[in-house]
C-alpha positions as CSV (number, residue, x, y, z in Angstrom):
1,M,12.0,-26.7,2.4
2,I,10.6,-25.8,5.7
3,A,11.7,-22.6,7.4
4,V,11.8,-21.7,11.1
5,I,12.5,-18.4,12.8
6,A,13.7,-18.8,16.3
7,D,13.9,-16.0,18.9
8,D,17.1,-17.3,20.4
9,F,19.9,-19.6,19.4
10,T,19.3,-22.5,21.8
11,G,15.8,-22.6,20.5
12,A,17.1,-22.7,16.9
13,A,19.4,-25.6,17.8
14,E,16.6,-27.5,19.6
15,I,14.6,-27.3,16.4
16,G,17.6,-28.5,14.5
17,G,17.8,-31.6,16.7
18,I,14.1,-32.3,15.9
19,G,14.9,-32.0,12.2
20,L,17.7,-34.6,12.6
21,R,15.3,-36.8,14.5
22,H,13.1,-36.8,11.4
23,G,15.9,-37.4,9.0
24,L,16.0,-33.9,7.5
25,R,19.1,-32.1,6.2
26,V,19.4,-29.1,8.6
27,M,21.1,-25.8,8.4
28,I,21.1,-23.0,11.0
29,E,21.8,-19.5,9.8
30,T,22.0,-16.1,11.4
31,R,20.8,-14.4,8.2
32,V,18.6,-15.4,5.4
33,E,20.4,-16.7,2.3
34,K,19.4,-19.0,-0.4
35,V,20.7,-22.5,0.4
36,K,20.9,-25.8,-1.5
37,D,20.3,-29.4,-0.4
38,V,18.6,-28.3,2.8
39,D,15.2,-29.6,4.1
40,L,15.0,-27.4,7.2
41,L,16.4,-23.9,7.2
42,I,16.4,-22.3,10.7
43,I,17.1,-18.6,11.2
44,A,18.6,-18.0,14.6
45,T,17.9,-14.5,15.9
46,N,18.5,-12.9,19.3
47,T,15.2,-11.0,19.2
48,R,14.2,-12.1,22.7
49,A,16.9,-9.8,24.0
50,L,15.8,-6.8,21.8
51,S,13.2,-4.1,22.5
52,K,9.7,-4.8,21.1
53,T,10.2,-2.3,18.3
54,E,13.6,-3.7,17.3
55,A,12.3,-7.3,17.5
56,A,9.3,-6.5,15.3
57,K,11.5,-4.8,12.6
58,E,13.9,-7.8,12.6
59,I,11.1,-10.4,12.2
60,D,9.4,-8.3,9.5
61,K,12.7,-8.3,7.5
62,I,13.4,-12.0,8.0
63,T,9.8,-13.1,7.2
64,R,9.8,-11.1,3.9
65,K,13.2,-12.6,2.9
66,L,12.1,-16.1,3.7
67,L,8.9,-15.8,1.7
68,K,10.9,-15.1,-1.3
69,L,12.5,-18.6,-0.9
70,E,9.0,-20.1,-1.1
71,P,9.2,-22.5,1.9
72,E,6.4,-25.1,2.5
73,F,5.6,-23.1,5.6
74,I,7.3,-20.9,8.2
75,F,7.2,-21.9,11.9
76,K,7.9,-19.3,14.5
77,K,9.8,-20.9,17.4
78,L,9.0,-19.2,20.7
79,D,10.2,-19.7,24.2
80,S,8.3,-22.7,25.7
81,V,7.0,-20.5,28.6
82,L,6.3,-17.5,26.4
83,R,9.1,-15.2,27.6
84,G,10.3,-12.5,25.2
85,N,8.5,-10.3,22.6
86,V,5.9,-12.8,21.6
87,A,3.1,-10.5,20.6
88,A,5.4,-8.0,18.8
89,E,7.1,-10.6,16.8
90,L,4.1,-12.6,15.8
91,H,2.2,-9.4,14.9
92,A,5.1,-8.4,12.6
93,Q,5.1,-11.9,11.0
94,M,1.4,-11.8,10.5
95,K,1.6,-8.4,8.7
96,A,4.6,-9.5,6.5
97,S,2.8,-12.7,5.4
98,A,-0.7,-11.2,5.1
99,N,-2.2,-13.5,7.7
100,D,-4.9,-12.4,10.2
101,I,-4.3,-15.1,12.8
102,A,-1.4,-16.8,14.6
103,V,-1.9,-20.1,16.4
104,I,0.4,-20.7,19.4
105,V,0.9,-24.1,21.0
106,A,3.7,-23.4,23.6
107,G,3.4,-26.0,26.3
108,N,5.3,-29.3,26.2
109,P,4.0,-32.3,28.1
110,Y,7.4,-34.0,27.8
111,F,8.8,-31.4,30.2
112,K,5.6,-31.3,32.2
113,R,4.8,-27.9,30.9
114,I,1.1,-27.7,30.1
115,I,-1.6,-25.1,29.5
116,N,-5.1,-25.9,31.0
117,K,-8.0,-23.5,30.6
118,G,-5.5,-20.7,29.8
119,I,-3.3,-21.3,32.9
120,Y,0.3,-22.3,32.4
121,Y,1.6,-25.0,34.7
122,V,5.1,-26.4,35.2
123,E,5.2,-29.8,37.0
124,G,1.7,-28.9,38.3
125,I,2.7,-25.5,39.7
126,P,1.3,-22.3,38.2
127,L,4.0,-20.7,36.1
128,A,4.3,-17.5,38.1
129,Q,5.0,-19.5,41.3
130,T,7.9,-21.3,39.8
131,S,11.5,-20.1,39.3
132,F,10.4,-18.6,36.0
133,G,8.5,-16.0,38.1
134,N,11.8,-14.8,39.6
135,D,13.8,-14.9,36.3
136,P,16.0,-11.8,36.6
137,E,15.9,-11.3,32.8
138,Y,12.4,-12.2,31.9
139,S,10.3,-12.4,35.1
140,I,6.8,-13.8,34.7
141,N,4.2,-12.2,37.0
142,S,1.1,-14.1,35.8
143,S,0.2,-17.7,35.0
144,H,-2.6,-16.7,32.5
145,V,-1.2,-17.0,29.0
146,T,-3.2,-14.1,27.7
147,E,-1.8,-11.8,30.4
148,I,1.8,-13.1,29.8
149,I,1.5,-12.2,26.1
150,G,-0.6,-9.1,26.5
151,N,-2.9,-7.5,23.9
152,E,-0.7,-4.4,23.0
153,F,-0.4,-5.4,19.4
154,C,-3.6,-7.4,18.7
155,E,-6.3,-9.4,20.4
156,V,-5.1,-12.5,22.3
157,S,-7.4,-15.4,23.2
158,S,-7.0,-18.8,24.8
159,I,-9.0,-21.8,23.6
160,G,-9.1,-25.6,24.0
161,V,-8.4,-27.9,21.1
162,D,-12.1,-28.5,20.5
163,E,-13.3,-24.9,20.8
164,R,-14.2,-22.7,17.9
165,M,-11.2,-21.0,16.3
166,P,-11.2,-17.2,16.2
167,T,-10.8,-15.5,12.8
168,N,-8.0,-13.1,13.8
169,G,-5.5,-12.2,16.5
170,L,-3.2,-14.5,18.5
171,V,-4.7,-17.7,19.7
172,V,-3.0,-19.7,22.4
173,G,-4.0,-23.3,22.6
174,D,-4.5,-25.4,25.7
175,I,-2.2,-28.4,25.7
176,T,-2.2,-31.0,28.4
177,N,-1.0,-34.2,26.7
178,D,0.6,-35.5,23.5
179,E,-2.8,-36.5,22.0
180,E,-4.0,-32.9,22.2
181,M,-0.7,-31.8,20.5
182,T,-1.4,-34.0,17.6
183,R,-5.0,-32.7,17.3
184,W,-3.7,-29.1,17.2
185,T,-1.7,-30.0,14.1
186,M,-4.9,-31.0,12.4
187,R,-6.4,-27.5,12.9
188,L,-3.6,-25.7,11.0
189,N,-3.9,-24.2,7.5
190,N,-1.8,-22.0,5.2
191,Q,-3.7,-18.9,6.2
192,M,-2.2,-19.0,9.7
193,V,1.1,-18.1,11.2
194,I,2.1,-21.2,13.1
195,A,4.1,-20.7,16.4
196,G,5.0,-22.5,19.5
197,G,7.6,-24.6,21.2
198,A,9.8,-27.5,20.1
199,G,7.2,-30.1,21.1
200,F,4.6,-28.6,18.7
201,F,7.1,-28.5,15.8
202,N,7.9,-32.1,16.4
203,A,4.2,-33.0,16.3
204,I,3.8,-31.0,13.0
205,L,6.7,-32.9,11.4
206,F,5.5,-36.2,12.7
207,S,2.0,-35.7,11.2
208,S,3.2,-34.2,7.9
209,L,6.4,-36.0,7.0
210,K,6.1,-39.5,5.5
211,N,9.3,-39.4,3.5
212,G,11.0,-42.5,4.9
213,K,14.3,-40.7,5.5
214,I,16.8,-42.1,7.8
215,P,17.0,-40.2,11.1
216,G,20.1,-38.4,12.1
217,E,22.5,-39.7,14.8
218,I,21.0,-39.7,18.3
219,K,23.7,-40.7,20.8
220,K,22.9,-42.6,24.0
221,E,26.1,-41.3,25.6
222,Y,28.7,-38.7,24.7
223,T,32.2,-38.2,26.0
224,F,33.8,-34.8,25.8
225,G,37.4,-34.8,24.9
226,S,40.4,-32.7,25.7
227,K,40.3,-28.8,25.4
228,T,36.7,-28.7,26.3
229,L,35.2,-25.3,27.4
230,F,31.8,-25.1,29.1
231,I,30.2,-21.7,29.2
232,F,27.3,-21.2,31.6
233,G,25.8,-17.8,30.8
234,S,22.2,-18.5,31.7
235,A,20.8,-16.9,34.9
236,Y,18.5,-19.9,35.4
237,P,19.3,-21.8,38.6
238,K,21.7,-24.7,38.1
239,S,21.0,-28.2,39.2
240,P,23.1,-29.7,42.1
241,D,24.0,-32.4,39.5
242,M,26.3,-29.8,37.8
243,D,28.4,-29.3,41.0
244,R,28.6,-33.0,41.5
245,M,29.7,-33.6,38.0
246,T,32.6,-31.1,38.2
247,L,33.8,-32.7,41.4
248,D,33.5,-36.3,40.2
249,N,35.4,-35.5,37.0
250,N,38.1,-33.1,38.5
251,I,37.0,-30.3,36.2
252,S,38.5,-26.8,36.7
253,V,35.8,-24.3,37.5
254,V,36.7,-20.7,36.7
255,N,34.3,-17.9,37.7
256,M,34.0,-14.7,35.8
257,P,36.2,-12.1,37.5
258,A,34.2,-9.9,39.9
259,E,35.6,-6.8,38.2
260,I,34.0,-7.7,34.9
261,F,30.7,-8.7,36.6
262,N,30.5,-5.5,38.6
263,S,31.5,-2.9,36.0
264,A,31.8,-2.3,32.3
265,D,34.9,-0.1,33.0
266,F,37.2,-2.9,34.1
267,E,40.9,-2.8,33.3
268,P,41.8,-4.7,30.1
269,D,44.4,-6.7,32.1
270,V,41.4,-8.3,34.0
271,M,40.2,-9.9,30.8
272,R,43.7,-10.9,29.8
273,R,44.3,-12.7,33.1
274,W,40.9,-14.5,32.8
275,V,41.8,-15.6,29.3
276,S,45.3,-16.7,30.3
277,T,44.0,-18.7,33.3
278,V,41.6,-20.7,31.2
279,S,44.0,-21.1,28.3
280,D,46.6,-22.6,30.6
281,H,44.1,-25.1,32.0
282,L,43.2,-26.2,28.4
283,R,46.8,-26.5,27.4
284,A,47.3,-28.8,30.3
285,D,44.5,-31.0,29.0
286,K,42.1,-29.9,31.7
287,N,38.5,-29.3,30.9
288,V,37.1,-26.0,32.1
289,F,33.7,-24.8,33.4
290,V,33.3,-21.0,33.2
291,S,30.5,-19.8,35.4
292,I,28.9,-16.5,36.6
293,K,28.3,-17.2,40.3
294,Y,27.2,-13.8,41.7
295,K,24.0,-12.5,43.1
296,Y,22.1,-10.9,40.3
297,K,22.1,-7.2,40.6
298,K,20.0,-4.4,39.2
299,E,21.8,-2.9,36.3
300,S,20.2,-1.8,33.0
301,G,21.4,-4.0,30.2
302,L,23.4,-6.3,32.6
303,S,22.6,-9.5,30.7
304,V,23.5,-8.0,27.4
305,R,26.8,-6.6,28.8
306,L,27.8,-9.9,30.4
307,S,27.0,-11.9,27.2
308,K,29.1,-9.5,25.2
309,H,32.1,-10.0,27.6
310,I,31.7,-13.8,27.5
311,G,31.7,-13.7,23.7
312,E,34.9,-11.7,23.7
313,F,36.4,-14.0,26.3
314,V,35.7,-17.2,24.2
315,A,37.1,-15.7,21.0
316,Q,40.3,-14.7,22.8
317,V,40.6,-18.2,24.4
318,N,40.1,-19.9,21.1
319,K,42.7,-17.7,19.5
320,S,45.1,-18.8,22.2
321,V,44.2,-22.5,22.4
322,A,42.1,-24.1,19.7
323,I,39.0,-25.3,21.5
324,E,37.9,-28.8,20.5
325,D,34.5,-29.0,22.3
326,L,32.6,-25.8,23.1
327,F,29.5,-26.2,25.3
328,I,27.2,-23.1,25.7
329,E,24.2,-22.8,28.0
330,G,21.7,-20.0,27.2
331,G,20.5,-18.5,23.9
332,A,21.7,-15.0,24.4
333,T,25.2,-16.2,25.5
334,A,25.4,-18.4,22.4
335,S,24.5,-15.5,20.1
336,A,27.2,-13.4,21.7
337,V,29.8,-16.1,21.3
338,F,29.0,-16.8,17.7
339,K,29.1,-13.1,16.9
340,S,32.6,-12.8,18.5
341,L,33.7,-15.9,16.6
342,E,32.1,-14.6,13.4
343,I,30.1,-17.7,13.0
344,N,27.0,-17.3,10.8
345,R,26.2,-20.9,9.7
346,L,26.1,-24.1,11.8
347,M,25.3,-27.7,10.8
348,P,23.6,-29.8,13.5
349,F,24.7,-33.4,13.4
350,C,23.7,-35.0,16.7
351,E,20.9,-34.7,19.2
352,L,22.4,-35.6,22.6
353,D,19.2,-35.1,24.4
354,A,16.0,-33.0,24.0
355,G,17.2,-29.5,23.3
356,I,20.9,-30.3,23.6
357,I,22.4,-30.3,20.1
358,Q,25.9,-30.8,18.7
359,M,26.9,-28.8,15.7
360,K,29.8,-28.2,13.3
361,V,31.0,-25.1,11.6
362,D,33.1,-24.7,8.5
363,K,35.2,-22.0,10.0
364,F,36.5,-24.2,12.8
365,P,36.5,-27.7,11.3
366,N,38.1,-29.3,14.5
367,M,35.6,-27.7,16.9
368,K,32.3,-29.3,18.0
369,I,29.7,-26.9,19.5
370,T,27.0,-28.0,21.8
371,T,24.2,-25.7,23.0
372,K,21.5,-26.1,25.7
373,P,18.6,-23.9,26.8
374,G,19.2,-22.5,30.3
375,S,16.0,-24.0,31.8
376,Y,16.6,-27.5,30.5
377,K,18.3,-30.1,32.8
378,W,21.8,-31.2,32.1
379,P,21.7,-35.0,31.1
380,V,24.3,-36.1,33.7
381,D,23.4,-39.7,33.1
382,K,24.4,-39.5,29.4
383,V,27.5,-37.3,29.5
384,R,31.0,-38.5,30.5
385,I,33.9,-36.1,30.8
386,K,37.2,-37.5,29.7
387,T,39.8,-36.8,32.5
388,H,43.5,-36.7,31.9
389,V,46.3,-38.0,34.2
């Protein structure tokens, strides 16, 4: 069994999709438990949204529990552009597993995210100059990978794939193409903590698995059915394709009430009206997009508060009308929704597109759940929304 620790839920689901691609039996858990008949066990955390101290404690606990299950190796799934508590979490994992070095390959040439001579580029633009630099939740002020991660917990260095490997600390590898990704997999050993993005994990599996298993289902097109609820909790800018898709398919778009966005002390009736409006649309066989279209404001803990409200909202809607298809954008939002729905275990069964994964849960056998990272594009050419007359 291979184990993965992901710092947010959409990252965990993305890894699950890669496991399906390689024909593995995949399970996503929010806590570490001994499982049977599983090739890939993914622990989905929400540590990206925690403080450095809280995140480190959580990773230490999870790592020690996973080591008792004796996995082939543990992969630490990070945000592809290194947002979050990267150094704190990896330092905690290194201590828990008695390793002196962690190797990070975070770029992904597939999405035109590369690291060259220690500088991170997205589609040829230095990272800090892209929309990631203005991310209201995790703003990035530098394009130098060592500065993004920082050396608060241990030494951080940046090297090319042919350069000498340090003996300790965090090592961030340059990655400009798929060939370099493969070469990085050849430099790994069991004395290292291995970390990075989904592209690196895919390369590791490709180079290490020769089991002849039949890959999981990868759909070319997917049609969402009736009683479909789309939750867009990510602050990442939305593609114009999203607005066009809602118009083309006559989908109801319901924005979070301003009272909820602006204050934690809103009247309970505001939530009830919001739930009632969306539930009525679903009962009428209309699919609903729920969005948060407001100018982001300065409020300590705003993202955590909004995610919590969204989680409560989805749980109440599902209690009123059994949701058949639930689509969630954004890892923190997904974690909040699953907490409110009391979902601890998910089974990925289909990779709709890179990072966009469909899952089933035992608790709600008639519900399919699809998650997508906020910064990934919506595959409008693959998805069709069923409309009802």
